[in-house]
C-alpha positions, 0 to 999 in steps of 0.5 A, a space after each residue: 736540313 734538320 729532320 726533326 723539324 718536319 711535320 709528320 706527313 708519312 708514318 711507315 710501319 714495319 712489323 713481323 710476328 711469330 706465333 707460340 710454336 706450341 700452337 698447331 698450325 692450320 694452313 690458311 687457305 681461305 680468302 679474308 674478304 676484310 683484311 687481306 688477299 688469299 694466297 692462291 691469287 699468286 698461282 703462277 710460278 715466279 720467274 726468279 725469286 732469288 735475283 734480290 736475295 743477295 742485297 736483302 742479305 747484305 741489308 739484314 746484316 747491316 741492319 743487324 750491326 746497327 741494332 746490336 751497337 745500340 746495346 750488345 748486351 741486349 736480345 735482338 729480333 727483327 724481320 729484315 725482309 719486312 723492313 727491305 720490303 716496306 722500304 722498297 714498297 716506299 721507293 715506288 713513290 720516291 723520285 731523284 736522290 731520294 730514290 737512289 738513296 733508298 735503293 742504295 740503302 737497301 744495298 743494291 748496286 743500281 748500275 748492276 740492278 736497275 730500279 725496274 728490276 729490284 721492284 720486279 724482284 720484290 714482286 717475284 719474291 713476294 709470289 714465291 713466299 705466298 705459295 700455299 703449303 700444308 706444312 708452313 704458315 708464311 704470310 706476307 703482305 702490305 697495306 696502305 692507309 690513306 687519308 680520305 682527302 689524299 689523291 694518289 696517283 693512279 700509276 702509284 696505286 696500280 704499282 702498289 697493288 701489282 707489285 706489292 700486293 698492297 690492300 688500300 684503305 680510305 682512312 679518316 686521319 682527323 680522327 686520330 683515335 679511330 685511325 690508330 684502332 683501325 690500323 692496329 686491328 689490321 695488324 693484330 688480325 694479320 699476325 694472329 694477335 702476335 703484334 696487338 698494338 704496332 702504333 701507340 694509342 696516342 699516335 697522330 697521323 697526317 695523310 698516309 701510313 704503309 704497313 708491312 706484316 710477316 706471319 710465320 709458323 712452322 714445326 721442327 722436323 724432329 720436335 723436342 720432347 717436352 718431358 726432356 726440358 729441364 731447368 738449367 744454367 745460361 751464362 749471360 756474361 762472365 758474371 752473371 747466369 740466369 736459369 732457363 728451360 733447356 730443351 734437349 735432343 739425343 741421337 740427332 742427326 742434322 746439318 752441322 759445321 764447325 767453323 774454325 776460322 771464326 771460332 763458332 759452331 753452326 747447327 741447322 735445325 730444319 722444319 717439316 717444310 722446306 725451311 730451317 732455323 739456323 743457330 750460330 753459337 760463338 766460342 766463349 768471348 767470340 761473339 763480337 768477332 763473329 758479329 763483325 764477319 755477319 756478311 752474305 759470303 759468311 752465310 753462304 760459306 756456312 750453308 755450303 759448309 753444313 754436312 749431316 752429322 750425328 749430335 749425341 746431345 743437343 741442348 737449346 733453350 726455349 725462348 721467346 724474344 721481342 723487338 721494338 724499334 724506331 728505325 729512323 736514325 738507324 736508317 740515316 746511319 745506312 745511308 737513307 737520309 733524304 726521305 726524312 728531310 724537307 729534301 725528300 722527293 715522293 712526288 711519285 705518290 700524289 704528284 707534289 713534293 710536300 711528302 716526307 717520312 716521320 716515322 719507321 717503326 719495327 716490332 717483332 716477335 719470335 717464340 722457339 719451343 719443343 714443337 716449333 718456331 715462329 719468325 725466323 732468325 735462328 741463331 746460336 749453337 755450341 759445340 764442345 768438340 770436333 775431333 771426337 765422335 761423340 758430339 754434344 752441343 750446348 746453347 748455354 751462352 749467347 748465340 745468334 739465329 737466322 730463320 731462312 726460307 730454303 727455296 728463295 734463301 731469303 732471311 726472314 728473321 735475325 737475332 741475337 739471344 743474350 738472355 733467354 730468361 722470361 722478361 
């Protein structure tokens, strides 16, 4: 059962992008006839976009812990929502134990939530996230690039379009160079140029590629004044410091919580839309302990405990982080294994049992600046005292962040800033 020996039948590409926060948002209202579907096609109010959020949050933190374990000293940035959607999309064509592993790996309890409800939940969530807004750019979508000679089952094609709003493109994989350019150009277009190259130019595909993309751009409700951004010291570790552009806000009233139990400070910075970035600043030496407690109930407790608080001075580095992950081995650690082996059953895609997954790629970019953010996953905040009236919060050591869609509670982006200095 060695997955390494299998030919690359199906590559699954997962991506997410963030646009520089200092670029002004222009709401997308026009359809893109070549590369996508307009937001206004989803005009009906979704039934319940919240049903699958707890499982998605559980998966987000589980995946975060796996990625951090690869190198605790590195920055982490990914979109758990993008990975969840892409794997749920793939599960439409999975059968038997392969299907069970995929959905249980995504943290669903199949005795409580049947497969049909899971797919319906993703459908409703995608519709909720696709509601047009003048205050936010949030574009989420899927695409299938299918070899010209591959015959998809009608049911799979219909479900892909109905439940995951997937674009479908006939692609000539016999010309791998042209196929890579075609797929990368699609992704680049959908992410406003933030993910210019999802696949390496030398990549080769066999019959099919699935892609999910997310693009997020929002302005801070209370922007930072660039005139107040100064060079400051960030303590990467006990023995290493770096100089970073430190933004600041004075006399800010914003949701705040001092978690004495986990020894960390939680600050929420809202956007002009109904979304927000949550920054979690562990006390010195407490990062690993806080990371170990990253659970859905911890996030729920933090959000329930946030109270408006005047912060006399808030200091947050201006930073840009990116991530590039091959998730195959990581997903195996989370119990998703059969889909990468000869035992894979993706017979719901084409009707035969010859498909398997060879790659799962995820790339993410997040920019945080004076005007706003891109790609949620806001983390990290530090506070110096909770007893005095005067309160200063300085993010001058590694912190966590999560960007959260307020309407559904979905974690759009999640990560850690271990070193915010420019690469």
